N, C-alpha and C positions, 0 to 999 in steps of 0.2 A: 504493500500500500504506500501511497505518497506520504512523505513527511511534510505536513502542512506548516506554513509560516505562522508562528505564534503572534497573534494580534497584540498590540500594545494597550489593550483595554478589554473589558469583558463584555461580550454580547450575550443577550438572553435569547435563546431559541427554544422552541417547543420540540420535544422529541417526537419522532414519528410513532404512530400507533404500532404496537407489537402485533405482528400478524398471528392469526389463529390458524393452525394447520389442521386439515381435515383428518389427519391420522391420529389426532389426540381425541379420545372419546370424552364427551361431556356427561354430566350426571343424568341429564335428561335422556341421553341416548342409552345409558346403561340401566334404565329402568326407573328413573325418577327419584333421585335422592339416595339411592343405595350406594354401597361402597364400590369404588372403581376397582377394576382388575389391575392389581399392582404390576403384573407382568406387562400389560399394555402401557401403563404409565411410564415404565422404565424403557420402553422401546425407543431407540434412537431414530430420529427423523432427519434425514440428510437432504440438504438442498442441492447437493452436487454429488457426482459419482467419481470424480477424479480431480487432480490438482489443477488442471486447466479450467474446469468449470468453477472451482473455488476461486481462482484468480479473477475470473469474469465477474463473479458476485462482488468480490472486493473492489474491483474497478468501478462497478456500478454504485457501490456504497460511497466511494470517493466523490463521484460526480454529484450524487444526491446531497452529501454533506456540504460540498462547496456551493451549490446553488442555494441551500438554506442559509449558509453563512453570508453570502453576498446579499441576500434579501435582508438579513438582520443588520448588516452594515449600512445598507441604504436607509433603512428605517431609523437607525441610530443617528445618521447624519442629518436626516430630515428633522429629528427632534433636538438637534444641537447637543447630542450626547457625546460626540467626538469632534475634534477640531478638523479643519479643512486639511491640515497636513497629515494627521493620523488617517483620515479617510482616504486621501489620495494615495498614500504609500500602501496602505492595506488593500485597497481596491485593485491597484495595479498588480500586486502580487497574487491576489486571489484570482484575478482574471487570467493571469499567466498559468496558474496551477489548473484552473478549469480547462483551458485550452489543451494542456498536456494530458489531463485526465480523460477528456472527452474523446481524444484521438484513439484511446485504448478500447472504447466501446462503440466507436463509429460503425464497425461492421454490423452491429446489431440495431443501431438507431441512426436513422438518416438525419435527424435534427434534434436539437434540445427540446423542441416542442413535442416531438414524438416520445422522447424520454419522460417528459413531464406528464403527459397524458397516461403513459403506461404506469407510472408510480403515483398518480394523482397529486402532483405537486402544484400548489397554487402560490407562485412567487412572482407576481407581475413586475415588481421593481427589479428583481434579479434578471428576469427575462429581458427587460429593457436595457439594463446595463450590459448584459452579454451581447445583445444585438448591436449596441453602439460600439462595444469593444474598448471603451476607455472610461475612466471616472468622469462624473459629471463636472468636476472642477477643472478638467483638462481642456485647454483651448481647442475650439473647433476650427480645423484647417481644411475643411472639405467644401469650401465655397458657399457656405450658408450665411454669408455676410448680410444679405438683404433681409433674411428672416430674423437674424439677431438684432439688426438695427430697428426693425419694426417692433420687436418685443421690448427692447430697451425704451424706445420712445413711449410705447403704450404704458409700461410700468411707471415711468417717470410721471406721466400725466395722471395716472390713477392715484399714485401716492400723494401728489401735490393737491389733487382735487379732494381727497379725503381729509387732508390737513386743513384745507380751506373750509371744509364743512364741519370742522371741529371734531373730527373723529380722532380720538387720541388713545384708544385702548391698544395695548401692546399686541394682543392676539389678532387684532384686525389689521395692524400695520406691518408686523414682522414678516409674514409670509411673502408679501410683495417686495419688501426691502431685500429679503434674502434672495428671491428670484432675480431681482435686478442685479445684485452683486454677482451672482453666479453667471448670468447671461453676459455681463460685461467682461467677466474673467475668461469666458470661452471665446470671446471675439478676438481672433488672432491679430488683427491689424491695430488693436488698441494697445498703446505702449503700457508697459508694466508700471511706469511712473505717472500714469494719467491721473491728474488731480481730482477729476470728477469721481473716479472710482474710490479714491482715498476718502472722500467725503461720505460716500455711501457706506464704506466699510466702518467708518467712525460710528455711524448710527446703528449699524448691525451689531457692533461690539457693545454699544450702550444698551441695546435691547436684550443682549444676552444675560445681563445682570438683573433683568426685571422678571417679575412673575406674569403669567398670562393675564391675570386680572388687573395688573397695574396700568395706570394711564400716565401719559406725558403731562407735565405741568403746562400752564399757558406759555411760560417762557421757553420751555423745551420745544413745544410745538412750533412756536414762532421761529426759533433758531433752526429747527429741522427743515421747515418750509424754506427758509432763506438758503440753507445749505443745498437743498435739492434743486431749487431754482437755479442756483449758481452752477451746480454740477450739470444740470440739463443744458444750460447755456454753453458750458465747456464742451459738452458732447456735440452740440450742434456746430460749434466752431471747428471742432476736430473733423467733422464730416465735410464741412465746406472747404477745408484745407487739404483733404485727402485726394 
């Protein structure tokens, strides 16, 4: 089996349900509440007949556990339970491990979707990450600049409109601020030192210390609106000069 990379933090994942094999008799099958036949209880049930089949089951288990771990990592990042640096490093390693592991079972499964259906895996976030092939924090160099620009402009306008409407609850502002920062980070043509992104990151860090029920004060909301208007203007100037 693969030696998995130890993550620098703890992820909580639910264990898959233990399968019930038809070879093990139930009390109902033995006559309804009576004692079970000890000899049948001690009967060994093998999932494989030889070392090659056992290796195939081990390889499938590796892929299953990697998909579940990627799903847990995606959810942890969404909830701000891990930093961007921890997420990016761990996601890259997990994706590399997944690619290596899936090659070993590819003769039996044409795609990861086929594998997921076979073992009833519901991991939409992991499927999306595997499909894209890179962490969400990695810049997009595949020519999707027009889409990224449209998303950034839309998010800027949405956030500023909410602030003007005096919407100050952290749980209403934070998701869009986080999406804005991540989309700007994926835009390959945007310089790493771009001041507009620094201003957005400042408020993302500020909100990381707040509870979901917390609200910005009037002074904070006014300053945030000023910073986002400034960042939005910086972004438009960058586009006009590109």
